[in-house]
N, C-alpha and C positions, 0 to 999 in steps of 0.2 A: 798167645795165651801162655799158661805155664808150660814147663818142659813137657813134651808129649808123653815121655816115659812115666812122669809123675802124675799126669792128669787122671788116668783111670783110677788110681789109688786115691787121689784127693776127692774124686766124685763119689767113690765108694764110702769114704770116711764121713763126708758130709750128709750122704743119704742115711747112714747109720745114726747120725746125730738127730736128723729129722725124725727117724723112727723112735729114738729114745725120748725126745720131746713128747711125742704122741703117747708113748707107753706110760709116762708119768702124769698124763692127763692134761698137759699144756698143749698150746696151739702154736705150730710154727708159722702159720698164716692166719692170724686172727682177723675178724671183720673190722675191728677198730682198736686203736691204742690211745692213751692219754696224750694230748698235745695242746698246750695252752698258748704257746708263742713259737716264733721261728728263731733259728739261730742268728739270723741277720738282725732281728729285733732286739735280741739280748745284747749283741755286740754294740748296736747303736745306743741302747738305753744305758749301758754300764761301761762305756768306752773309757771313762775317766776314773775308774775304781783304783784306789791305791793298792799296794802290795799287801798280801795276807789279810784280806778283809772278808767277813762274813755279813751278807746283806740281810739275812733273815727272810729273803723273798724266795718262795718256792715256785718253781715252774716245771712243766713237763715239755720236753723237746724231743724231736725225732731227727734221725740222720743215719747215714750209712757209715759203718765202721771202716775207716781207711787206715787206722793205726791202732795197734793194741800192744800193751806191755803188761804182763801179768807178773806181779811179785808176790811175796807172801801175804801181807795183810793190807796191801794197797795196790790197786790196779789202775791203769791209765788207758784211756782210748781217745782217739780224735774222731769226732762225728762230722760228716759233711752233708749239707742239704743241697737241693737241686740247683741253687744259684751259685754253688761253689763255696758258700760260707762254711767255715769250720769252727768247732768249739771243743775244748777238752772236756772229757767226762772223767770223774774220779769215783772209784768204788773202794770204800774202806770197810774193813771187817766190822768196826763198831757201829757203822751206820746201816748196813744192809744185812749183817749177820753172815754166819759161816755158810749156811746152805745156799743162799743166793750168790755169795761170792764164788763158791765152787761151781754153780751153774754157769756164771759168767765166764769163768776160766775154761770150762769143759765144753760148753755148748755154743758159744758165741765165736764166730770166725770173722776174719776180714771180708768185707762185702755184705755182711748181714745188715739189715735195717732194724734199728731198735728205737724204743721209746725210753727215755730216761727221766725220772722225776726226782727233783732234789733242789737243794739251796744254791742259788747263784752266789759264787765266791771268787776271790782271787787267791792263787797258790802262793806259796812262800817265794816263788820265782816271779810272781806277778802275773801269771797266766790266768786270764778269765776262764772260769770253769763252772761246771755244775757237779756239785757233790751229791752223789746219788743216795736217795732213801730207798729207791726201788727201780726196777727196769722191767720191760717187757720186750720180747722179740716181736718185731712187726712183720718181717719177712726173712726167711732163711735162704741164704744164697748157696745154691747147690754147686756152683762152679767158682773156682777161685779168680780173683782179679789178676790181671797182668802184674808181674813183678817190676819194680822200678827200673832195675838194671836191664830189663829186656822189654822195651815198650812195643806196643802193637805196630806191625808193619802198615804201610799205607794201604795195601790191599785189605788187611784185617780191619783197619779203621772204617773203610767204606762198607765192608760186609757186615760188621758188627758195630754199627753206629751207636747202639745203646751202651756198649762197653766203652767206646771212645768218649761218649758224653760223661760217663762216670769218672774216667781217669784223666782226661786232658782238659785243662781249662780253656785251650784255644777252641776245642770243639763246641763247648758251652757258649763261648762268646760269639763264635760264628753263627750258631743256631739263633741267638738273640739279636744278631745284627739284621737279619732279613726283615722281621716285623718293624724294626726301627726305619729301614729304608722304604718298606712298603708304606708306612704311615706318612713319610715325607713325600713320596711320590703322590699319594692321594691329596695331601694338603696342597701341593703345588697345583694339581689339576683343579682342585676345588677353588683356589684363589683366582683361577682364570675362568671360572664358570663352566668347566667341562663336566658332563654327566657320566657317571659310571654305569655301564650296562653289562648284561651277561648274554652271550649268544651260544648256540648249540655246539656241543662237543661232537655229538653224533651227527653226521651230515650225509645227505643223499648223494651230494657230489662234492669232491674235494676241490679246493681252489684257494687263491689268495697268495700262493707262494709256489715256487718251483721246487718241489719235493716229493719223494715217494711216500704215499700214505700207508697207514695201517688199515687193514680191511676187516670188517666183522659182519655178522649176519643177524638181523632182527627176526626172531621167531614170531613176534606178535604181527609184524607187517609182512613177513615173508619176503624180505628183500635185503640185498646187500647194502651196507652202510660203511661209512669211512670215519675214522677219528680225525678230528680237524688237524690240518697242518697250519692253519692260520684263520683268524676270525674276520678277515678283511671284508669279504663279500657281504657278510651280515652287518658289520658296522657301517658299510657304505649304504645299505638299505635303511639304516637308522637315519642317516643324513638326508636321504631322499624323503623320508617321512617328517622331516622338520626338526629332528634332534640334531642341531647344527654343530655341536662340539661334544663328541663322545670319546670315551676310552674304555678298554677293558684290560684288566690283569688276568691272564688266562693261561691254561695249560694247553700246550700244543704237543703233537706226536708226529715224529717223522721217522719213517722206516728206512733208515740209512745209517751211515757210519757213526761210531762213537770214538771220541778221543778227548784230549785235554780241554777242548772248547766245544765239544758237541755231545749232546745226550739225546737219546731217542724220545725222551719225555722231558720237557722243559717249560719253564715259566716265561711269559712274554707280556710286555705292554704293547697294545696297539691303540693309536689314536687318530681321529679325523677331525678336521676343522673346516667347516664351510667357509668359503671366501679366503681361505689361506692358500699357501703354496709351499714349495720346498724350502724357501727362505724362512717363512714363519715357523715351519717345523724344526729347522736347524736351531732357531733361537729358542723354541720351547724345549728342545731335547738338551741343549746346554744348561738351561735353567733347572730342569729336572735333576740332572746329574750334579750340578753344583749345589743344589739345595740339599740333595741326599748326602754329599760329601760334608757339608757344613753341619748337618744334623748328627752325623756319626762322629766326625773328628773336631768339630768346633771351628773349622776353617776349610778352605778349598785345597789345602795341602793334605793329601791322604797318605797314611803310612801303612806299607805293606808288611805282611807277616815277617819278612826277612830284614826289616828295618829300613828298606829303601823308601824314600819319600817322592811323591809324584804331585806336581803342582797342576790342579785342574782349573785354576782361576784364569782370569784375563780373557783376552780375545783368542780364539782358536784358529788354527791354520786351516786354509782351504787350498786344495790342489785339483787340477783336472786329471781325471783318470788317463785320458790319452796323453797328456803331458808327462805323467808319471811313467807310463809305458815308454814313451819316446826317450826319456832321460835314462831309463833302466836298460834299454836295448841299444842306445847310441844311434838311432835313426828315427826320422819323423814317422809317426804312426797316428792315424786319424780314424774316425768312425767309418770312413770310406775306403780304408785300406782293405784290399781283397782278402778272401779267405786263403788263396794260395800264397800271398805274400806273408800273411800271419803264420801260415804253416811252416814256411822256410825259417821265420824267426824262432818259432817254438822249437823246431828241430835243432837249430844251433844251440839253444839253451838246454837241450836234453829233456824237454818236456814230452812225456808220453801222451800222444794225442788220441783221444777216443773218436773213432769215425762218426759218432752220432753228434759231436759237438757242432753247433752252428757257428757262424762267424763271430758273433758277439761273445759267445761262451769261450771261444779260443782266445779272444782279446782279454777277457777277464782272467783266464788262467795265466796268461803271460804276466799281467799286472800282479797277480798274487805271487808269482815266482820272483819277479824282479823288484817289487816295491813294498809289499805290505809289511815285511819285517822291519823296515826302516821307520815305520810310522809308530814311534813310541809315545810322542806327545799327541794330545787330542787333535785329530785332523779330519776335516770333512773332504772326502774324495768325491768330486762332482762330475756328472755327466757320463752316465753309463750307456752301453749300447742299447738301442731301442728294441732290437730283436730278442733280448732277453728280459725285457721289461714290459710284458704285454698289458699291464694294468696302469701304466704310467703315461702321461702326457709327453708328446714330442717336444724337444727344446724349442723355445720360441725363436732361437737364432741359428743354432748349429745343426746341420743336417746329420741324420743317422744317430743322434744322441737323444736320450730321454732325460727329463728333469728329475734325476734320481741322484741321491748321494748315499754314500756309506760313511759311517763315523768309525774311524779306527783309533784305538787307544792300546798302547803296549803291544802293538803288532797284531791285534785281532779285531775283527769287526764287532762293534758293540750295538750299533743301531743303523737303521736305514730310513731315508725319508724321500717323499715324492711330491711333485705336483700331479695330482691324480687325473687320469683320463676319464672324462665325463660324457664324451660323445658316444651314444649307444651304437651308432652305425660303425664307427672305427673299432669300437670294443668288440663288436661281433666279428669283424674281419680278423682281429688279433686272436680271438679265441678259437675261430675256425682254423687258424694256422697252428695254434696249440694242439688242437684236436688231430691234425694231420701229423704232427711230431709224435703225439702219443700213439697213433696207429702205426708209425714207423718204428716203434720200439723205445721211445723216450719215456721212461717210467716217471720222470718228474714233470712232464707236461700237464697243463691244466685241461680240464674238460669244458665242454660248451654248456655253460650254466644258463638255461633259458629263463629261469625265474629271475636271476640276477639281471639279465639283460632287459627283461620286462620292467623291473623296477627302474632301471636307468632310463627307459623310454618315458617314464613319468616325469622326468626332469631332475637331473642331479646337478647341484650348483658346483661352481668351481671350488676345489678344496685341496688342502694339503693332507698328507697322511704320514705316519711314522710307526715303525715297529722297533722295539728294543728288548733284547734278552734280559730278564731280571737276574738270572743266574750269572750272566756275563757282566752285568753292571756290579754285582758283588765281587766278581773276579777283578774288575777294574779298581774297586775300592780296597781290596785286600791283597791282590797279587796271587791268590790261590788258584788252583785249577778247578774246573767245573764240578768234579766229583766231591770237592770239599765244600763248595757253595750250595750244593743240593744236599739236603739232609739224608735222604735215602735214594741215591741214584740207582738206576737199573744195573744190575751185575748178573753175570751168568752164575747159577748155583754151582756149588762144589759138592762133590760126593763125600760123605762122612762128616765128622765133626771137626771143627778147627782145633 
């Protein structure tokens, strides 16, 4: 924001101006102001006006004052509306009179929102403008905007997104990017006859992912509840009920670390297709991402905020998880490699080993250490350990491996897909194992969900499933960190004013 030493003084002056407005019987925050058109509509309608033209057209427009130059008999201001469109406003003594001109000079500050009524003209320099007959204050800004030579820090941008949206075009375009991507995702699903559904955020039992949940309490039911970590178990219930192709764009909550690619609250797509498998899910995922890229950029080549271009078109690479580990550590590693052997490899690599990690978790940690940063082009990493994939079908050919893939782009995991486990007897055994891990202190282990197992016992068809982070999809399209793709990410509050 403005220099800290100046801020209290500026706050005081602006509050004094607010009081002065009230004292003369005017309103610093009126219930409505004149507005007949938008700045963007004026720019579109009069884009070809010649220099120094008076149109005779009177309009009322609104905008935030982002530039102000007060001279003797003629004042200038730049107004900006929500989409970023700007228009010059001119205030001349002969048009609005001495009293109004003095009010403009003395009471209106940068950041104020105003309504200006006047003639649409072009200036002697050819600038499309509105020559004011009158103006009204729509909202007095009691805080100054950041000065151009001292922009907001990244931390301040996240904490005060409302200011970020006012001053930075990139923030506004990022905010408008998400609904464009969402519409594309829904269109792709709709074209394939998938049904969008909604499932509970408050759950009696958390499940569907390995993650630590947020816990809450229901006064009405006098029971503990969990914020969902994934919608998987409810979406699978839909498939049991005959809704064969379903998806949900949902909010998930995971009570764990936050960094450049993880947020405690995040948006996710999850989808299930009866009679599909991990291969059909890979093809669907590629189509969803490529369609979104084309909707935003007009091609499969996406342009990141730093100017780098990433080609998401064509056929995507596929590698085996255990082959990637073997290549990274320089020796053969498979799903049957023992825990002790993996422990020796991890120690050599300097990986700090959590004693609660099971064999498959250790293998995944080694993979992340040696391979994931190399996966910049879209790559499906296939064949994960079965002991870390309790809801996934065993590989039809390779022992110890589940039919699960993770999609990596730019070195981070964007999506994960499966051939789903549909045998209720094996699923019970897997969830019992998870319960034992939970009892042993694993905070990410799933519970034994009896209602879900009951649903499976009615007959769950073979199916493929997929989950993809929406925020991470935006990261892949823009190159931004997760705190920039989420409009209002969770941050720890600070004491005092910024």
